ZADO-1210 file (C-alpha; in nm, 4 decimals, padded with zeros to 6 digits):
<atoms>
<atom x="11.6716" y="-06.8045" z="20.2223" code="UNK" pos="1"/>
<atom x="11.3062" y="-06.8116" z="20.0359" code="UNK" pos="2"/>
<atom x="11.1975" y="-07.0521" z="20.2486" code="UNK" pos="3"/>
<atom x="10.8544" y="-07.1210" z="20.4104" code="UNK" pos="4"/>
<atom x="10.8388" y="-07.0217" z="20.7605" code="UNK" pos="5"/>
<atom x="10.5839" y="-07.0084" z="21.0278" code="UNK" pos="6"/>
<atom x="10.5961" y="-06.7711" z="21.3029" code="UNK" pos="7"/>
<atom x="10.4210" y="-06.7980" z="21.6413" code="UNK" pos="8"/>
<atom x="10.4168" y="-06.4092" z="21.7872" code="UNK" pos="9"/>
<atom x="10.3006" y="-06.2170" z="22.0791" code="UNK" pos="10"/>
<atom x="09.9188" y="-06.1128" z="22.1155" code="UNK" pos="11"/>
<atom x="09.8264" y="-06.5657" z="21.9650" code="UNK" pos="12"/>
<atom x="09.9167" y="-06.4332" z="21.6426" code="UNK" pos="13"/>
<atom x="10.0099" y="-06.6773" z="21.3775" code="UNK" pos="14"/>
<atom x="10.1848" y="-06.5910" z="21.0273" code="UNK" pos="15"/>
<atom x="10.3289" y="-06.8142" z="20.7503" code="UNK" pos="16"/>
<atom x="10.4761" y="-06.6801" z="20.4553" code="UNK" pos="17"/>
<atom x="10.8118" y="-06.6858" z="20.2578" code="UNK" pos="18"/>
<atom x="11.1240" y="-06.5711" z="20.4333" code="UNK" pos="19"/>
<atom x="11.2742" y="-06.2768" z="20.2462" code="UNK" pos="20"/>
<atom x="11.4881" y="-06.1308" z="20.4754" code="UNK" pos="21"/>
<atom x="11.5822" y="-06.1078" z="20.8548" code="UNK" pos="22"/>
<atom x="11.8380" y="-05.9623" z="21.0386" code="UNK" pos="23"/>
<atom x="12.0200" y="-06.0313" z="21.4068" code="UNK" pos="24"/>
<atom x="11.7546" y="-05.8861" z="21.6493" code="UNK" pos="25"/>
<atom x="11.4888" y="-06.1314" z="21.4233" code="UNK" pos="26"/>
<atom x="11.3239" y="-05.8885" z="21.2398" code="UNK" pos="27"/>
<atom x="11.1531" y="-06.0488" z="20.9500" code="UNK" pos="28"/>
<atom x="11.0152" y="-05.9676" z="20.6139" code="UNK" pos="29"/>
<atom x="10.7726" y="-06.2240" z="20.4455" code="UNK" pos="30"/>
<atom x="10.6021" y="-06.1949" z="20.1269" code="UNK" pos="31"/>
<atom x="10.2883" y="-06.4132" z="20.0306" code="UNK" pos="32"/>
<atom x="10.1978" y="-06.4089" z="20.4180" code="UNK" pos="33"/>
<atom x="09.9158" y="-06.5418" z="20.5943" code="UNK" pos="34"/>
<atom x="09.8073" y="-06.3749" z="20.9149" code="UNK" pos="35"/>
<atom x="09.5645" y="-06.5586" z="21.1949" code="UNK" pos="36"/>
<atom x="09.4931" y="-06.3375" z="21.5206" code="UNK" pos="37"/>
<atom x="09.1825" y="-06.3681" z="21.7453" code="UNK" pos="38"/>
<atom x="09.0102" y="-06.0592" z="21.8938" code="UNK" pos="39"/>
<atom x="08.7692" y="-06.0628" z="22.1645" code="UNK" pos="40"/>
<atom x="08.4071" y="-05.9002" z="22.0581" code="UNK" pos="41"/>
<atom x="08.1299" y="-05.7847" z="22.2389" code="UNK" pos="42"/>
<atom x="07.7739" y="-05.9126" z="22.1279" code="UNK" pos="43"/>
<atom x="07.4669" y="-05.8915" z="22.3330" code="UNK" pos="44"/>
<atom x="07.6455" y="-05.8385" z="22.6467" code="UNK" pos="45"/>
<atom x="07.8631" y="-06.1344" z="22.5976" code="UNK" pos="46"/>
<atom x="08.2228" y="-06.1427" z="22.5052" code="UNK" pos="47"/>
<atom x="08.3139" y="-06.3839" z="22.2455" code="UNK" pos="48"/>
<atom x="08.6586" y="-06.4450" z="22.0776" code="UNK" pos="49"/>
<atom x="08.6504" y="-06.4076" z="21.6951" code="UNK" pos="50"/>
<atom x="08.9257" y="-06.5735" z="21.4889" code="UNK" pos="51"/>
<atom x="09.0589" y="-06.3561" z="21.2043" code="UNK" pos="52"/>
<atom x="09.2532" y="-06.4461" z="20.8895" code="UNK" pos="53"/>
<atom x="09.4005" y="-06.2279" z="20.6095" code="UNK" pos="54"/>
<atom x="09.6483" y="-06.2615" z="20.3511" code="UNK" pos="55"/>
<atom x="09.9261" y="-05.9786" z="20.3025" code="UNK" pos="56"/>
<atom x="10.1219" y="-05.9473" z="19.9989" code="UNK" pos="57"/>
<atom x="10.4504" y="-05.8238" z="20.2273" code="UNK" pos="58"/>
<atom x="10.4735" y="-05.7823" z="20.6001" code="UNK" pos="59"/>
<atom x="10.7515" y="-05.6880" z="20.8658" code="UNK" pos="60"/>
<atom x="10.7504" y="-05.8800" z="21.1586" code="UNK" pos="61"/>
<atom x="10.9358" y="-05.6649" z="21.4486" code="UNK" pos="62"/>
<atom x="11.1750" y="-05.9256" z="21.5925" code="UNK" pos="63"/>
<atom x="11.0640" y="-05.8724" z="21.9903" code="UNK" pos="64"/>
<atom x="10.7153" y="-05.9811" z="21.8974" code="UNK" pos="65"/>
<atom x="10.8463" y="-06.3479" z="21.7878" code="UNK" pos="66"/>
<atom x="10.8046" y="-06.6408" z="22.0494" code="UNK" pos="67"/>
<atom x="10.8780" y="-06.9186" z="21.7572" code="UNK" pos="68"/>
<atom x="11.0118" y="-06.9498" z="21.4372" code="UNK" pos="69"/>
<atom x="10.9690" y="-07.2737" z="21.2465" code="UNK" pos="70"/>
<atom x="11.0245" y="-07.4325" z="20.8697" code="UNK" pos="71"/>
<atom x="10.6446" y="-07.4622" z="20.7450" code="UNK" pos="72"/>
<atom x="10.7493" y="-07.7395" z="20.4878" code="UNK" pos="73"/>
<atom x="10.6362" y="-08.0685" z="20.6278" code="UNK" pos="74"/>
</atoms>
């Protein structure tokens, strides 16, 4: 294991990180992860979409929220 993976998740979330563990439900534990998601924000009575990014030392991703799993190495 310990391969760099890219996950596309429900809610327009994307996570890239090192795969530490997974199970038969596709629950995954990633370390050194980078998450990107979009959030609607109201500004001056107008709705805009804000891209939010954050780094996580370790994250548990529930398998039923995962849409796509891919190797992140190119």
